N, CA and C of each residue as an Amber inpcrd file, in Angstrom:
protein
   534
  60.5220000  85.9410000  60.8780000  60.8470000  87.3360000  61.1380000
  60.4460000  88.1540000  59.9160000  59.5700000  89.1180000  60.1120000
  59.2020000  89.9600000  58.9860000  60.0700000  91.2060000  59.0120000
  60.4880000  91.6230000  57.8700000  61.3330000  92.7980000  57.7680000
  60.4670000  93.9870000  57.4020000  60.5490000  95.0250000  58.2000000
  59.7320000  96.1950000  57.8880000  60.4460000  97.0400000  56.8550000
  59.6400000  97.7710000  56.1040000  60.1970000  98.6360000  55.0740000
  60.7220000  99.9090000  55.7250000  61.9010000 100.3220000  55.3410000
  62.5060000 101.5110000  55.9050000  62.7630000 102.5060000  54.7790000
  62.0030000 103.6080000  54.7970000  62.1550000 104.6270000  53.7640000
  63.2160000 105.6410000  54.1600000  63.9250000 106.1410000  53.1630000
  64.8850000 107.2250000  53.3410000  65.9200000 106.9510000  54.4250000
  66.3760000 105.7380000  54.4880000  67.4460000 105.3780000  55.4110000
  68.7480000 105.9630000  54.8710000  69.6860000 106.2270000  55.7510000
  71.0080000 106.6870000  55.3530000  71.9750000 105.5110000  55.4780000
  73.0660000 105.5400000  54.7360000  74.0210000 104.4380000  54.7320000
  74.5210000 104.1260000  56.1390000  74.8290000 105.1450000  56.9450000
  75.3860000 104.8690000  58.2750000  74.3630000 104.2760000  59.2420000
  73.1050000 104.1380000  58.8370000  72.0860000 103.5180000  59.6810000
  71.8620000 102.0470000  59.3360000  72.5270000 101.5500000  58.3040000
  72.3730000 100.1470000  57.9160000  72.9700000  99.2300000  58.9710000
  72.3350000  98.0900000  59.1800000  72.8800000  97.0260000  60.0130000
  72.8430000  95.7500000  59.1780000  73.5500000  94.6960000  59.5900000
  73.5530000  93.4720000  58.7820000  72.1740000  92.8250000  58.6170000
  71.2030000  93.2250000  59.4030000  69.8780000  92.6240000  59.2900000
  68.8350000  93.5990000  58.7440000  69.2610000  94.7090000  58.1860000
  68.3140000  95.6720000  57.6420000  67.7250000  95.1160000  56.3530000
  66.4190000  95.1270000  56.2640000  65.7540000  94.6310000  55.0600000
  64.7880000  95.6640000  54.5300000  64.4500000  95.5360000  53.2600000
  63.4940000  96.4160000  52.5840000  63.8910000  97.8840000  52.7130000
  65.0970000  98.1810000  52.3030000  65.6420000  99.5320000  52.3940000
  65.2960000 100.3170000  51.1350000  64.8190000 101.5380000  51.3300000
  64.5890000 102.4580000  50.2240000  65.4820000 103.6610000  50.4490000
  66.3980000 103.9040000  49.5310000  67.3390000 105.0150000  49.6920000
  68.0500000 105.3220000  48.3870000  68.4470000 106.5830000  48.1990000
  69.3070000 106.8970000  47.0540000  70.7740000 106.7050000  47.4480000
  71.5610000 106.1680000  46.5320000  73.0030000 106.0470000  46.7400000
  73.7090000 106.3800000  45.4320000  74.9280000 106.8630000  45.5700000
  75.7440000 107.1710000  44.3940000  76.7710000 106.0600000  44.2110000
  76.9560000 105.6060000  42.9710000  77.9460000 104.5760000  42.6570000
  79.2980000 105.2650000  42.5260000  80.2280000 104.9280000  43.4400000
  81.5350000 105.5810000  43.4510000  82.5790000 104.8120000  42.6600000
  82.4730000 103.4940000  42.6820000  83.3910000 102.6640000  41.8960000
  82.6810000 101.3590000  41.5830000  83.1050000 100.7180000  40.5310000
  82.4380000  99.4990000  40.0780000  83.4750000  98.5520000  39.4970000
  83.4590000  97.3100000  39.9710000  84.3590000  96.2850000  39.4200000
  83.8350000  95.8230000  38.0690000  84.7190000  95.1840000  37.3280000
  84.2820000  94.5210000  36.1000000  83.4240000  93.3190000  36.4940000
  82.3320000  93.0580000  35.7800000  81.5180000  91.8710000  36.0830000
  82.3450000  90.6010000  35.9040000  82.0820000  89.6230000  36.7510000
  82.7630000  88.3360000  36.6440000  81.7220000  87.2190000  36.7310000
  82.0300000  86.1000000  36.1000000  81.1060000  84.9660000  36.0930000
  81.4320000  84.0420000  37.2550000  80.3930000  83.6120000  37.9450000
  80.5640000  82.6200000  39.0050000  80.4920000  81.2360000  38.3720000
  80.8070000  80.2020000  39.1560000  80.8150000  78.8320000  38.6270000
  79.4870000  78.4170000  38.0050000  78.3840000  78.9350000  38.5420000
  77.0620000  78.5420000  38.0340000  76.6020000  79.4100000  36.8640000
  77.4730000  80.3040000  36.3590000  77.1320000  81.1410000  35.2180000
  76.5320000  82.4880000  35.5900000  76.2200000  82.6850000  36.8560000
  75.6800000  83.9620000  37.3170000  76.7630000  85.0240000  37.2330000
  76.3690000  86.2130000  36.7850000  77.3110000  87.3350000  36.7280000
  77.1640000  88.1800000  37.9860000  78.2870000  88.6600000  38.5020000
  78.2760000  89.5420000  39.6670000  79.3170000  90.6300000  39.4760000
  78.9960000  91.8140000  39.9470000  79.9910000  92.8740000  40.0500000
  79.7000000  93.6180000  41.3440000  80.7460000  94.0350000  41.9970000
  80.5800000  94.7550000  43.2420000  81.0320000  96.1920000  43.0420000
  80.3490000  97.0850000  43.7290000  80.6860000  98.4860000  43.6290000
  80.5760000  99.1520000  44.9780000  81.2830000 100.2390000  45.1340000
  81.1930000 101.0240000  46.3560000  80.1290000 102.0880000  46.1210000
  79.1110000 102.1090000  46.9840000  78.0380000 103.0960000  46.8800000
  77.9810000 103.8730000  48.1800000  77.4270000 105.0910000  48.1310000
  77.3670000 105.8590000  49.3570000  76.4680000 107.0670000  49.2800000
  76.3900000 107.7320000  50.4390000  75.6640000 108.9940000  50.5440000
  76.4580000 109.9090000  51.4680000  75.8320000 110.9610000  51.9650000
  76.5520000 111.9370000  52.7860000  76.9480000 111.4040000  54.1610000
  76.5120000 110.1630000  54.5140000  76.8440000 109.6130000  55.8350000
  77.8830000 108.5050000  55.7850000  78.1340000 107.9220000  54.6160000
  79.1060000 106.8380000  54.5370000  78.9580000 106.0310000  53.2620000
  79.7280000 104.9450000  53.1930000  79.7280000 104.0780000  52.0140000
  79.5620000 102.6290000  52.4380000  79.2100000 101.7780000  51.4880000
  79.0730000 100.3460000  51.7010000  79.2400000  99.6650000  50.3480000
  79.6890000  98.4310000  50.3500000  79.8180000  97.6880000  49.0960000
  78.4530000  97.1330000  48.7150000  78.1090000  97.2640000  47.4490000
  76.8560000  96.7130000  46.9420000  77.1690000  95.6720000  45.8950000
  76.4680000  94.5470000  45.9840000  76.5970000  93.4840000  44.9890000
  75.5090000  93.6540000  43.9410000  75.9310000  93.7030000  42.6840000
  74.9950000  93.7870000  41.5640000  75.0430000  92.4470000  40.8370000
  73.8850000  91.9120000  40.4780000  73.7940000  90.5820000  39.8890000
  73.2450000  90.6550000  38.4680000  73.8000000  89.8150000  37.5860000
  73.3120000  89.6190000  36.2170000  73.0450000  90.9400000  35.5080000
  71.7890000  91.2060000  35.1030000  71.4560000  92.4060000  34.3250000
  71.7480000  93.6960000  35.0710000  71.7280000  93.6360000  36.4100000
  72.0030000  94.8410000  37.1980000  73.3930000  95.3900000  36.8620000
  74.3400000  94.4910000  36.5500000  75.7140000  94.9080000  36.2200000
  75.7380000  95.7950000  34.9760000  74.8120000  95.5460000  34.0580000
  74.7660000  96.3020000  32.8040000  74.0980000  97.6580000  32.9690000
  73.2570000  97.8010000  34.0110000  72.4510000  99.0120000  34.2020000
  73.2320000 100.1090000  34.9230000  74.0900000  99.7210000  35.8730000
  74.7780000 100.7230000  36.6920000  76.0930000 101.1600000  36.0590000
  76.5090000 102.3710000  36.4220000  77.8010000 102.8620000  35.9630000
  78.3690000 103.8070000  37.0240000  79.6760000 104.0100000  36.9610000
  80.3390000 104.9230000  37.8980000  79.7030000 106.3030000  37.8360000
  79.5130000 106.9040000  39.0090000  78.9840000 108.2550000  39.0810000
  77.4720000 108.3520000  39.0480000  76.8090000 107.2410000  38.7460000
  75.3480000 107.2390000  38.6630000  74.7560000 107.2540000  40.0750000
  73.6860000 108.0050000  40.2660000  72.9300000 107.9420000  41.5150000
  71.7000000 107.0950000  41.2500000  71.4870000 106.0910000  42.1160000
  70.3670000 105.1710000  41.9330000  69.4680000 105.1840000  43.1640000
  68.1820000 105.0290000  42.9210000  67.2140000 104.8730000  44.0010000
  67.0130000 103.3840000  44.2140000  67.3120000 102.9190000  45.4250000
  67.1060000 101.5210000  45.7710000  65.7140000 101.3670000  46.3700000
  65.0230000 100.3230000  45.9740000  63.7100000 100.0130000  46.5420000
  63.7370000  98.5660000  47.0150000  63.4370000  98.3680000  48.2730000
  63.4040000  97.0410000  48.8990000  64.7450000  96.3110000  48.8140000
  65.8450000  97.0740000  48.8940000  67.1710000  96.4460000  48.9630000
  67.3350000  95.8370000  50.3550000  68.3860000  95.0520000  50.5430000
  68.6150000  94.4480000  51.8530000  70.0990000  94.4010000  52.1520000
  70.3920000  94.4210000  53.4420000  71.7830000  94.2990000  53.8840000
  71.9930000  92.8800000  54.3900000  73.1920000  92.3550000  54.1650000
  73.5220000  91.0280000  54.6700000  75.0230000  90.9510000  54.9070000
  75.4580000  89.8230000  55.4470000  76.8860000  89.6330000  55.7110000
  77.4880000  88.6810000  54.7000000  78.6470000  89.0420000  54.1980000
  79.4320000  88.1720000  53.3330000  80.7830000  88.0290000  54.0160000
  81.0680000  86.8270000  54.5030000  82.3030000  86.5550000  55.2530000
  82.5260000  87.5840000  56.3740000  81.4390000  87.9420000  57.0700000
  81.5430000  88.8300000  58.2250000  81.5330000  90.3090000  57.9080000
  81.4070000  90.6680000  56.6340000  81.4070000  92.0770000  56.2400000
  80.0910000  92.4140000  55.5480000  79.5630000  93.6040000  55.8580000
  78.2640000  93.9860000  55.3320000  78.3150000  94.3340000  53.8490000
  77.2790000  93.8850000  53.1490000  77.0410000  94.2110000  51.7450000
  75.5640000  94.5450000  51.6230000  75.2140000  95.2990000  50.6140000
  73.8030000  95.4460000  50.2920000  73.5810000  94.9160000  48.8890000
  72.3640000  94.4710000  48.6340000  72.0000000  93.9800000  47.3110000
  70.4900000  94.1190000  47.1640000  70.0230000  93.9090000  45.9600000
  68.5900000  94.0270000  45.7200000  67.8350000  92.7760000  46.1280000
  68.5070000  91.6210000  46.1380000  67.8070000  90.3890000  46.4700000
  66.7390000  90.0890000  45.4290000  65.8000000  89.2240000  45.7820000
  64.7610000  88.8250000  44.8270000  63.6730000  89.8670000  44.6670000
  63.4190000  90.6580000  45.7180000  62.2810000  91.5740000  45.6800000
  62.6770000  93.0260000  45.4450000  63.9710000  93.3080000  45.4490000
  64.4090000  94.6850000  45.3200000  64.4680000  95.1630000  43.8810000
  64.5360000  96.4840000  43.7410000  64.6760000  97.0740000  42.4100000
  65.4650000  98.3730000  42.5320000  65.9170000  98.8630000  41.3910000
  66.6430000 100.1280000  41.3750000  66.3180000 100.8620000  40.0870000
  66.4440000 102.1830000  40.1690000  66.2890000 103.0010000  38.9630000
  67.1870000 104.2120000  39.1180000  67.5350000 104.8010000  37.9820000
  68.3600000 105.9970000  38.0470000  67.5790000 107.0790000  38.7830000
  68.2730000 107.7740000  39.6790000  67.6150000 108.7510000  40.5480000
  67.5540000 110.1250000  39.9000000  66.5200000 110.8560000  40.2470000
  66.4320000 112.2610000  39.8390000  67.2220000 113.1270000  40.8130000
  67.5120000 112.5610000  41.9910000  68.3040000 113.2460000  43.0080000
  69.7740000 113.0890000  42.6590000  70.5760000 114.1210000  42.9070000
  72.0120000 113.9310000  42.7270000  72.6770000 114.0820000  44.0870000
  73.4820000 113.1160000  44.4330000  74.2140000 113.1580000  45.7010000
  75.6140000 113.6600000  45.3950000  75.9780000 114.7970000  45.9610000
  77.2610000 115.3990000  45.6350000  78.3310000 115.1270000  46.6910000
  78.0040000 115.3490000  47.9590000  79.0390000 115.2040000  48.9960000
  78.9080000 113.8430000  49.6730000  79.7270000 112.9080000  49.2420000
  79.7160000 111.5470000  49.7640000  80.7920000 111.4290000  50.8460000
  80.4370000 110.8420000  51.9820000  81.3960000 110.6690000  53.0730000
  82.1570000 109.3640000  52.8530000  83.2770000 109.4530000  52.1530000
  84.0500000 108.2640000  51.7920000  84.9340000 107.7670000  52.9250000
  85.0740000 108.5580000  53.9970000  85.9360000 108.1460000  55.1160000
  85.2930000 107.0580000  55.9690000  83.9920000 106.8200000  55.8190000
  83.2970000 105.7830000  56.5820000  82.7900000 104.7240000  55.6040000
  83.3860000 103.5160000  55.6680000  82.9470000 102.4060000  54.8290000
  82.4420000 101.2960000  55.7410000  81.1270000 101.1000000  55.7690000
  80.5380000 100.0850000  56.6540000  81.0190000  98.6820000  56.3130000
  81.4550000  98.4530000  55.0920000  81.9380000  97.1280000  54.7050000
  83.3180000  96.8330000  55.2930000  83.9940000  97.8570000  55.8360000
  85.2770000  97.6310000  56.5040000  85.0870000  97.0150000  57.8860000
  83.9090000  97.2190000  58.4750000  83.6460000  96.6730000  59.8030000
  83.4770000  95.1670000  59.7150000  83.9680000  94.4520000  60.7220000
  83.7750000  93.0100000  60.7510000  82.7500000  92.6780000  61.8130000
  81.7470000  91.9310000  61.4140000  80.6810000  91.5190000  62.3240000
  80.8640000  90.0480000  62.6530000  80.4410000  89.6620000  63.8540000
  80.4380000  88.2470000  64.1790000  79.3040000  87.6110000  63.4160000
  79.5780000  86.4710000  62.8220000  78.5440000  85.7770000  62.0670000
  77.5780000  85.1300000  63.0550000  76.2700000  85.1970000  62.7810000
  75.3180000  84.5390000  63.6770000  75.5340000  83.0370000  63.6450000
  75.3530000  82.4060000  64.7790000  75.5130000  80.9520000  64.8620000
  74.1370000  80.3280000  64.9090000  73.7990000  79.5860000  63.8620000
  72.4890000  78.9580000  63.7760000  72.5750000  77.5110000  64.2260000
  71.5320000  77.0350000  64.8840000  71.4540000  75.6170000  65.2480000
  72.5810000  75.1630000  66.1440000  73.0460000  76.0140000  67.0220000
  74.1970000  75.6430000  67.8420000  73.8100000  75.5340000  69.3150000
  72.5440000  75.2260000  69.5730000  72.1180000  75.0630000  70.9630000
  72.4570000  73.6600000  71.4230000  73.1490000  73.5510000  72.5320000
  73.4440000  72.2400000  73.0940000  74.5060000  71.4700000  72.3470000
  75.4240000  72.1400000  71.6870000  76.5140000  71.4340000  71.0110000
  76.0930000  70.9720000  69.6320000  76.9140000  70.1370000  69.0250000
  76.6120000  69.6820000  67.6760000  76.8200000  70.8080000  66.6900000
  75.9130000  70.9550000  65.7500000  76.0160000  72.0340000  64.7750000
  77.1600000  71.8030000  63.8090000  77.4840000  72.8100000  63.0360000
  78.5180000  72.6740000  62.0110000  79.8950000  72.4430000  62.5940000
  80.1420000  72.9840000  63.7880000  81.4810000  72.8710000  64.3550000
  81.7370000  71.5650000  65.0630000  80.7610000  70.6390000  65.0540000
  80.9630000  69.3540000  65.7100000  81.0530000  69.4960000  67.2180000
  80.5320000  70.6050000  67.7700000  80.5180000  70.7810000  69.2150000
  81.7910000  71.3920000  69.7710000  82.7800000  71.6130000  68.9300000
  84.0250000  72.1950000  69.4230000  83.8230000  73.6750000  69.6820000
  84.4170000  74.1550000  70.7300000  84.3340000  75.5740000  71.0360000
  85.3960000  76.3130000  70.2440000  85.0730000  77.4980000  69.8020000
  86.0480000  78.3030000  69.0710000  86.9470000  79.0650000  70.0260000
  86.6880000  78.9750000  71.3180000  87.4610000  79.7510000  72.2770000
  86.8570000  81.1220000  72.4410000  87.4760000  81.9510000  73.2440000
  86.9010000  83.2740000  73.4990000  86.9320000  84.1330000  72.2390000
  85.9570000  85.0570000  72.1160000  85.9690000  85.9360000  70.9460000
  87.1830000  86.8650000  70.9910000  87.6050000  87.3150000  69.8340000
  88.7190000  88.2590000  69.7800000  88.2930000  89.5530000  70.4550000
  89.2600000  90.3610000  70.8380000  88.9260000  91.6480000  71.4700000
  88.1790000  92.5290000  70.4770000  88.5050000  92.4270000  69.1870000
  87.7650000  93.1730000  68.1750000  86.3040000  92.6980000  68.1560000
  86.0880000  91.3840000  68.2370000  84.7310000  90.8350000  68.2830000
  83.9700000  91.3400000  69.4990000  84.6610000  91.4250000  70.6370000
  84.0420000  91.9520000  71.8620000  83.6190000  93.4050000  71.6260000
  84.5040000  94.1950000  71.0180000  84.1940000  95.6020000  70.7430000
  82.9890000  95.7220000  69.8020000  82.9470000  94.9130000  68.7410000
  81.8360000  94.9860000  67.7930000  80.5190000  94.5700000  68.4570000
  80.5650000  93.5520000  69.3350000  79.3510000  93.1300000  70.0460000
  78.8830000  94.2380000  70.9790000  79.7960000  94.8550000  71.7050000
  79.4330000  95.9750000  72.5860000  78.8180000  97.1140000  71.7840000
  79.4090000  97.3920000  70.6480000  78.9130000  98.4680000  69.7770000
  77.4650000  98.1850000  69.3750000  77.1970000  96.9460000  68.9640000
  75.8270000  96.5780000  68.5790000  74.8890000  96.6050000  69.7770000
  75.3200000  96.0080000  70.8960000  74.4530000  95.9100000  72.0800000
  74.1000000  97.2670000  72.6640000  75.0160000  98.2220000  72.5770000
  74.7660000  99.5440000  73.1580000  74.1610000 100.5120000  72.1420000
  74.1150000 100.1000000  70.8700000  73.5830000 100.9880000  69.8310000
  74.5250000 102.1420000  69.5230000  75.7860000 101.9980000  69.9080000
  76.7810000 103.0450000  69.6800000  77.0090000 103.2180000  68.1820000
  76.9740000 104.4450000  67.7040000  77.1430000 104.7320000  66.2700000
  78.5890000 105.0730000  65.9060000  79.5070000 105.0420000  66.8960000
  80.8890000 105.4170000  66.6250000  81.5030000 104.4580000  65.6090000
  82.2880000 104.9990000  64.6970000  82.9460000 104.2070000  63.6610000
  84.3270000 103.7790000  64.1380000  84.6240000 102.4960000  64.0060000
  85.9380000 101.9730000  64.3530000  86.5380000 101.3270000  63.1160000
  87.8000000 101.6440000  62.8190000  88.4920000 101.0220000  61.6970000
  89.5390000 100.0760000  62.2550000  89.3080000  98.7860000  62.0780000
  90.1860000  97.7610000  62.6410000  91.6350000  97.9270000  62.1860000
  91.8060000  98.3330000  60.9350000  93.1580000  98.4410000  60.3800000
  93.9520000  99.5940000  60.9910000  93.2550000 100.5640000  61.5910000
  93.9420000 101.7370000  62.1310000  93.9990000 101.7490000  63.6500000
  93.5550000 100.6490000  64.2920000  93.5200000 100.6200000  65.7550000
  94.5340000  99.6230000  66.3000000  95.2640000 100.0520000  67.3120000
  96.1760000  99.1410000  68.0040000  95.3680000  98.3420000  69.0240000
  95.9780000  97.2790000  69.5740000  95.3120000  96.4900000  70.6210000
  94.9340000  97.3780000  71.8000000  95.8150000  98.3310000  72.1430000
  95.5480000  99.2310000  73.2660000  94.3420000 100.1150000  72.9780000
  94.2140000 100.5990000  71.7430000  93.0670000 101.4400000  71.3830000
  91.7650000 100.6320000  71.4010000  91.8280000  99.3700000  70.9790000
  90.6530000  98.4990000  71.0310000  90.2370000  98.2980000  72.4900000
  91.2270000  98.0150000  73.3700000  90.9400000  97.8460000  74.8030000
  90.3240000  99.1080000  75.3950000  90.8630000 100.2760000  75.0360000
  90.3480000 101.5510000  75.5570000  88.9110000 101.7660000  75.0870000
  88.6260000 101.4290000  73.8420000  87.2550000 101.5930000  73.3180000
  86.2750000 100.6540000  74.0350000  86.7210000  99.4420000  74.3250000
  85.8840000  98.4820000  75.0690000  85.5500000  99.0480000  76.4470000
  86.5640000  99.5650000  77.1430000  86.3530000 100.1420000  78.4840000
  85.4360000 101.3580000  78.4070000  85.6330000 102.1880000  77.3840000
  84.8350000 103.4070000  77.2050000  83.3450000 103.0760000  77.0600000
  83.0440000 101.9170000  76.4840000  81.6540000 101.5210000  76.3060000
  81.1350000 100.6670000  77.4630000  81.9320000 100.5580000  78.5270000
  81.4630000  99.8270000  79.7100000  81.7820000  98.3450000  79.6900000
  82.6070000  97.9030000  78.7650000  82.9760000  96.4880000  78.7180000
  84.1820000  96.2090000  79.5940000  84.5680000  94.9550000  79.6220000
  85.7090000  94.5510000  80.4720000  86.8850000  94.1050000  79.6350000
């Protein structure tokens, strides 16, 4: 699968499989860098633009370059899932530099990393696979809603923490699900 380059994408247009993203984002908050078991340094920060926010993982030297309030231009960044939640990072081919653009009005009420995505299941045709062939049972109603959202291309934002089971059911019906 080749990933096409997407110029001037907005945060709310990111999906877990978006690759080669070019966009300016503002760093809203930044964790202290921490060392992983293999010695790699990582720090995560909340970045965003006028359409929303997402968590970005900064690795090694990148942690030293970024700071709170800085606007950075991402080149060839990519989105991926970490435990079912979207993150963006530069990966091996991406780069960043301080932007000449300043982003002032950031939409902090929409955080794409709050959404939970179903993890893709690889190599699970005909049983076997990592789960030893056991079925996980039916997907949760939240999982059904997220799948419907992806399948229909619906851009509506849902916050799992603020929705009751009844509201999740109503949203599923509203999108034509059962």
